[in-house]
N, C-alpha and C positions, 0 to 999 in steps of 0.2 A: 496187690498189684497184679494186673493181668499179664498173661504170657506175652502178648504183643508189645505191651509197654516195656517189659523186661528185655525183650529182644531188641527193641529200638534203642534202649539205653545202653545195652551191651555193644551194639553196633557203633554207637557214638564213641564208647570207650576204645573199641578196636581201631576206629579211625584216628583217635588221638594217638594211639600207639604208633600207627603208620606214619603220621605226620612228623614224628620225632625220630623216625628211622630206626626203631628197635632199641635194644639195650635196656629194656625194662628190668630184666632180672638183675643186671649189674647195678642199676639205680637202686633197686630195693635192697640189695646186699650192702651197698654203701650207706643207704639210709639206716639200716639196722645197726651199722657201726657208728652211727652218730654224725654222718656227713650231712651238714646243713645244705650244702649246694645240691646234693642228690635229692634231698627232700623238696627243695624249691623247684627242681626240675620236674619231679613227679607231680607237684601241685599244678604247674603250668601245663603239663601233659594232660591231666584229667580235669582241668577247670571247665572245658566245654561240656563234660558230663554233668558237673555240678550245676552249670548254668541251665542246661536243658531241663534238669529236674526242678530247679527253682521256677522256671517258666510255667510249670504245671499249675502253680498256685498264683500265677500273675493276676488272675481275676479276683483275688481276695482283696480286702481293704488294706493289706500290708503293702508298703512301697516295695518295688522290685529290688531296690538296693538292699533292703533289710532281708528279703528272702534269699538273695544271693549270698549275703553274709552268713546266714544260717546254713545254707547248703555248703558253703566253703568250710564252715566249722565241721560239718558232717564229713566232708572229704578229708580233712586233717585227721579226724578220729579214725576213719577207715584206713588211712595210710599208716597210722601208728599201730593199728590192731592187726593188719593184714600179715599173714604168714605165707610167703611164696612157696615154702617147702611143701605145703599141702597140695600144690599143683592146680589150684583153682584160678581162673582168670580174675584179675583185680576188679574189673567192672562188675562182675556178678556179685562180688562181695561189697563193693562200694555203694551200689544202688540202694539196697535195703538199709544200709547204714545211714546214708544221706537222707533218705525219705523218713527214716525213724527220727532223725534229728529235727526235721521240719515238722513232723507231727508233734513232737514234744514241744516245739516252739509254739505252735498253735494251741496246744493243750494247756501249757503253763503260763504263757505270757499274753495270749491274745484275747482272753475272756474278760468282759467288762464286769461281770459279777461272778461270784464263786459258784461253780458247778462241780459235782462229784466227778472224780477222774474217770470212772466207768462211763458215765453219761457223756463226758467230753469226748472220749475215744469213739463211742458209738455215734455221736453226732457228727464227728468229722468223717467217719466211714459213710454215713448216710449222705453227707454233702458231696463227697467224692463220687458216690454212686449216682447221685442226681446229675452231676455234670457228665459222667460217662454215658449214662443212658440217654440224656438229652442230646448229646452229640451223635449218638448212634441212631436214635429213632426220630430225631428232628422235633421233639416235643418234650414237655416236662413229664417225667414218669409219675404214675399214681402211687399211692401208699402201698397198695397190694403188689405192684410191680417191684417196688423197692424192697419190700419184705421178701418176695420170692428170690430176688437177685442176691440179697445179703443173707438169706436163710435166717431171717429174724421174724418175730411175731409182729403183726400190725401195730400192737400196742407199743412195742419197743421202738418202731419206726416213728410213730406219732410223738412219743416222748422225746426222741432224738430231734425231730423237726422243731419241737417247742424249745429244746435246749439250744438249738442253733440261734434262736432269737436272742439268747443271752450273750452271744459272742460279741455283738457290737452294741454300743449304747449311743444315744444321741442327746446332746445337750439341749436343755429346755430353752437356752438362749440362741440356739441355731435358727436361722431364718427358715420359714416354711416355704416349701417349693410351690410355685404358682401364686404366691402372695403378691399383690400389686405394690405393696409397700415393703421395701427391703428390711425395714425395722420390725416387721411383724414376725415374731418368733413363735415356737411351739408353746412356750409358756403363756403367751398372750391368749392362746385358744383354750387353755385349760379352765374348767369351771372352778368356782369357789363357793364356799358356804354362804347362802343368802340369809341374812339375819331376819328377813321378812317372813321366812317360813315359820318362825316362832310366833310372829304376830298372827299368822293365819290360824295356827293351832289355838292360840288364845281366843281369837275371835269366834272360832267354832265352839269352844267351851263356854264362853260367856253367852253367846246367842242361844245356846240350848237351855239356859236357865233364866234368861232375861225376861221371858214372858211371865215369870212368877213375881216380878216386881211391879208395883202399882203404876198405872199409866203416867201420872204426873211425875213420878220419880224417874221413870224411864226417859221422859221428855227432858228433865233437868240433866240427867246423865248425858244425853245426846248433845245438849247445848254446851255442856262443859267440856266433854272429851272429843266430840266430833267437830262441832262448830268453833270450839276453842274460845267460848265467851267467858268473861270474868263473872264472879259471883254477883257483883253489882249489876252487870248487864242482864244476867239471868233473872235477878229479883225484879228488875223493871219490866221484863217481858211477862213473867208469870204473875206479877202483882203481889209479891210477898216481900218480906224484908231479907236483907242479905244474910242476917243471922239464921233465918229459917232455911235459906238455901244451903248454907253451910251444914246445918243440922241434917237436912234431908240427904245431902250428898254423903255425909259420913254414915248415916244409917243404911243408905242404899248400897254403899260399898261394903259395909259389914255383911249385909245380906248376901251379896254376890260372892264374897269370900266363903261364907258358910255353905252356900249352895254348890259352888264349884268344888269345894273340898269334899262334900258329901258325894257328888257325882263321880269324882276321881277315885 
């Protein structure tokens, strides 16, 4: 987190203190003694801080109500862990605690597919850096700029950008944007295996050896398997008996099988 962001969040915490007219030390002392009313008062006092931190991630795919719930959980953990005897302002302790809880939420619950924890954390850092640099410079940062800003190698940044794509998934049944028909989904645009590819391969194999079959037998094969004539119709065209057609077909097919087997 940058110094400016930390300062802004601390200021929000201080304003929260002022709005309740002080008494923070007494509230924490009562909270440590198990006073639930004091704990509730502290939650109300610092809820604006949690809300402001939740809004940092408002542009994500998560609903803001869920983000606020996670930030509130982080606030409760900060209240339970904070030791006022150390003399530090509560806001400076609460901000990293709440942000850590939100990062854990995105790391553990937000990914559509399994990604190693180290890659998750690096991907979230890169995403946050993208937003900060884009807001500062008015354009999307380059890979080299991200690497320099985060003190990472360009390979690590590229891996992180690829990992970010695994954060959200899209159903194949979801409608495609820009489709004229609302019923057109992403799944409708996906290709499938074409069984005719096998026929193309077989045609190439057979054509390579078909020239070694006698002309009359090639003609009979064509009439039978291309023109789809019966053996009787072929016999009438060629001027031979149906029995001879059957014998020639069987011999021609045996020759083709032998030739294609040898070629393969």
